[in-house]
N, C-alpha and C positions, 0 to 999 in steps of 0.2 A: 496520426498513425492509423493503421488499419484496425478495424474493429473485429478481430477474430475472437473466438471463444476458447478459453483454455481450461474450462472446468473439468474435473474428473468425470468419469463415465456415469456414475450414479447421479451426481448433481446435474449433469448434462441431460439425462433422461427426464429428470423431474422438472427442470427449468428451461430446457432447450427451446421450447415453443415460444418463450418470451423474447421480446426484442433485446438488443444489446444494452440499451440504456436502462430498461426495466430490470434486466438481470443484474446490473451493477448495484441496484438497490436491494435485490433479493439475496444474492450470494456474493462473496468477496473475490472469487477466484479469477474473474476477468478484469479486475481493476488495473488500470495503467500503473506502472511502477512508481511514478512520481506521486500519484494519489496514495498508493500504499505507504510510501515513506512519510508523507505529510500526515496521513491519518494515524499511523503508528505513533509518531512523535506527539500528536495532539492528544491521543488517548493516554499515553504515558504521563504527559504533563498534567492532565486533569486527574488521573488516578493519584499521582503524588500530592497534588493540592488537596484533594478530598481526604487522603490519608493523614496529612498534617492536621487538618481541621478536626478529624475524629480522634486523632491521637491526643489532642488538647481537650476536647469536649467530653470524651468518654470517662476519664477519671474524675472530672468535675461533677458528674452526676452522682458520685458516691455521697456527696453531702446530702442530697435528697433522700437517698436510700437510708442513710443514718437517721434522718429526721422522722421517717415514717415506718421503717421496718424494725423488727426485733433484731438484736445483735447476731443471733445465730443465722439470720437471713442476710442482713446487709454485709456481714463479714465475708460470706461466701460470694456474694455478688461483687464485692470490692476486689476479691482475688481475681475473679473473671474479668473485671473491667481493667485491672492493671495489666493482665496478660494481653487483652485485646489492644490496649493502648500501645504496649510494646510491639505487638505485631504490626500496627499501623505505622509506628516509627520506622521499623525495618523496611516496610513497603515504601515509605516516602523517600528512602535513600536508594532504591533499586532503579537501574536503567536510566540514570540521569541524562545521558546524552545519546540514548539509543533511538533509532527510528526503525527498528526491526519489528515487524508485525507480530511475530511470535512472542517477543518480549512484551508487547502490548497485551496480547491475549493472557499471558501468565499474570501480568500485573492486575488486569481487570478481574480475572478469575479469583485471584487472591483477595482482592478487595471485597468480593461478595462471599468468599468462603469464610473469612474471619467473623463477620457478624452472624453468619448462619450458625457457626459453632456456638457463639455466645447465646444465640436464641435458644438452641437446644439445651445448653447448660442452664440458663435461667429458667427455662420451662421445667426441667427436672427438679430444680430447687422449689419452685412454687407448687408443683404437683405433690411434693412430699409434705407440705404444710397446709394443704387445702382445708379451709374452714377456720384457720387460726386468725385470719386478717379481716378487719372490718373498716368501714369508713373510708378515709382518704387512702389507706393502704391498698384497698381493692382497686381504686381508681389508678393508683400507681402501677399495680400489676397489669391492668388493662393497657397501659401505655407500652409495656414491654411486648404485648401481643401484636402491636402494629409495626414491629421492626421489619418483618418480611415485606410489608407494604412500602415502607420507606426505601428498602433495597430495590423494589421493583420500580418505584418512581425515579430512583437515581440513575436508571438506564437512560433517561431522557437527555442527559448531558453529554452523551457519547455518540459520535457519528458511526453508527453500526448498521449493518444490513439486517434484513428480517431474520435470516438464519442465525446470525451471530447473536441478535437480541434474544431469540428464543432459547439458544443454548445457555447464555449467561443468566437467563431468568430461572433456569432449572433449579439451582441450589435453593433459592428463596421459595420457589414453588414446592419443592420437596419438603422443606421444613414446615410449611403451612399445611400441607397434606398430612404430614406426620402428626402435627398437633390436632388436626381435625379428626383423625382416625383413632386417637388414643383414648376415646371415651369422653367423659365429662371434662371439657376443657376448662381449667381453672383460670385461664387468662381472659377469655371472653365467653360468656354464656350466650346461648342462642343458636341460630342455624349455622353450623359449620360449613355446610355446602354453600350457603350464601356468601360466607367469607372467602372461600376458595374462588367462587365466581367473581367476587369483587376484586380479588387479587389479579385474576386473569384480565379483567377489564383495565385495571391500572397498568399492568405490564404491557398490554396491547397499545394503550395510548403512549406509553414511554417509548416503545419500539417505533411507533409512527413518528414521534418527535425526533428520535435518533436517525431515522431514515431521511427525514427532511434535512437535518444537518448534513448528512452524507451527500445528499443530492446537491446541496449548495457548495460543499467542499469540492466535489468532482467538477462541477461547472466552473468554479473560479479557478481551480488548479489547471484544468485543461485549456481554458481560454488564455490564461496568463503564461502557460508553459510552452505552448506550441506556436509556431510561425503560422499566421493565418493563411498565407498563400500556399505553402507547400505541404502543411500538415506535419512537417518534421519539428523536432524540439527547437525552440529558439536557443540562442547561444547561452544566455544566462542560466536557464533551467538545464540545458544540456551539459554545461560545465559542472553543475552541481551533481547530476547523475553520474557523469564521467568520473568525478572524484570518488564517489561511492564505489563504482565498479573497480576503480584502480585500487582502492584500499582493500576491498574484498579479495581481489586477485593477489595482491601482495601478501595478505594474511593467509590465504589458502594455498599460495604458491601455484596458482593456476594460470593458464594462458589468457592473455588479453590482447586482442588485435585491434589496431586502429587503421582505418583506410581513409586517407585524405583524398577527396574527390574534387576536381575543378573542371567544370564544363568547358570544352574547347570552343574558342571563337564566339563566346556568348555575346560579347559587346557588339559584334556585327549584327546579331539578331535584333537588338534594340535599335541600332543605327538604321538598319534597312527596313524593318517591319514595325517598329514602334514598341513601346514598353508593354502594351497590352498583349501583343504576340509573345514578347519576351517572358511575361508572367506565365503565359500558357505553356511555354517550353519548360520553364522551371517546374511548374506543377506536374507536368507529365514525367519529367526526369525523376523527381522525387517519388512519384507514385510507382514508377518502374523499379526504383531501388527498394522501396518498402516492400513491394510484392515479392522480392527475392530474398528478404531477410527472415530471420526467425523471430519468435516472440520475445526473446531475451536481448535481441540486438537493438541498438539505439541509433537513429539517424538524426543528426544535429545540423541545422543550417548554420554554418560557421560565419557566413557573411557573403552577400552578393550571390554569386554562382558557385560558391564553395560549400561543400558538405563534409562532415566528419561522421563516418560510420564506425560505431563501437561494437565489437563482436567478442564477447567472452567465450572461451573454449573453441573458437572458430578454427584455430590453428591445427586442431586435431584432424580436420578433413584434408589438410594439405592445400597447397596453392592451386593444384589442378581442380580439385573439388570445389574450392572457394570460387574460382573464376567461372566454372560452369554454372554455379548457383547465381552469382551476381549478374552475369550477362545473359541469363536465360531469356530475359524479356527485352534486351537491349537497353538503350537509354532514352528511347523516344525519338522523335523526328523534329527537324527544324521546319520552319514555315514553308520552305521550298520543297519539302519531301525528302531531302537527304537525311541520312541517319545522324543523330546527335552523338558526338563522341565526348570522351572525357580523359583527362590525365589523372593518374592515381598513384599514390605512394602508400606503402604498407610499412607499419612498424609493429613489433610484437614484444611484449613485456619481457618474457623469459629469453627469447632468442637474441634480442638486442641489448639485454642486460643493462637496462636503464635504472637510474637511482631516484628519479622524480617524474611525476606526471608531465610537467612542462617539457622535460627532455623527450619523453615518448611522443608527445604531440609535435615537437620540433623536428624529430627524425622523420615522421610521416609527412610533414609539410615539405621538408627538404627533398625527400624522395619524389614527391609529387612534382616539384619543379624540375627534377632530373628527367622525369618522364615527359614533361611538357617540352623541355629543351631538346629531347631526343626526336621530336617529330610529332608529339601529341598522339592521341588515341593509343596510349601506352600505360603500362603499369610497372612501377619500380618497387622491388621488394628487397633490395640490398644496396650495397655501396660499390659493387663490382659492375663492370660493363655488361656482363652477361646476365645481370639481374633485372634487366629491362626487357619487357615483352611488349611488342608493338602489334597493331592490327586487331585490337580487342573487339571492336564493333565492325562486323563484316556485312557484305551484301545480303546474305540470307537473314541476318538479324534485322536489316533495314526492311525487308519484305515482311518479316514477322511483325515488326513494329507498326508498319502501315496497316496491316490487317487488324491489329489491335485497336488502332485509332479509328478504323472505319465504323 
């Protein structure tokens, strides 16, 4: 797929000078859709796992509080721990099957918000009884002070960009600064500025670790999801994304258009000029299609010389606007310099009133064959004879394509 930048204006100004690959590690807005889906699912899975662990461990700590703190202290801490454990239990049940990145953000923010509140709650308890504790109790209090550092270190298990890591570090950083500015800190005596600096260092290392995970995830996802020859999605990953688009369109009652594309007389290219030339023709055709699509469109190599173009909301521009955009760059040229043409079939979710994704794909496929049987270089958008339009790739487009290849 093409590497365009879709970041908002402010972020584009700040990070626009960086390369596309570097920007993917700094900000999330230009991530490919499949990466976003996989990353969201991974973040949610890890949040839920951590929530389950802390839901169990948090109340178990009450036994240590009882052993070393007076009743008026441990009883209050126990209430807070029970509430925190309940919060983690609720969090562990959220978004079980979601791959929505905003759900992942909410889950991750909640995971950091819960212990931040508990830190402030426990800090207020210890501040009220300063001077009453000695010995092991003081060491126990010191352990509570390290909660923000544990939160910062926890970022390292999530594949986050630098911007996301900085944002999710803020709750823990704020509570650390609050404790440092509140006078004599009963949790840890010494240089509070040094503690804040140590927190920033730990958070920075965690963000770098998360960025390394993200880089690995992006590389693996893109290499496994895309056809190495054309740059389009391979069929396995494409079908997965297509199913998500279909479900979203059904849920939102929004248009979803499929364009089944079959390159005309492609076998003759391989037979006359060899498979290397055939691969070059495929590559140029896919590149021409991708150049004409929007960032939300998906091009899937369905098999051989067949492609499936998935276009949400595309029906709003009408057939005329759709054709102008798709054929603005032609389809490339054959090795002999003649224009490459294609037969295409269109199916649309709301217009064709389909009840299943397989039916929608089958309609687009059948219409593509109608276009091919009508003389090729055609597009079919219905079941009537007048729904076939021929002569899509014309001589001017051939000249344009040749100039593009020069």
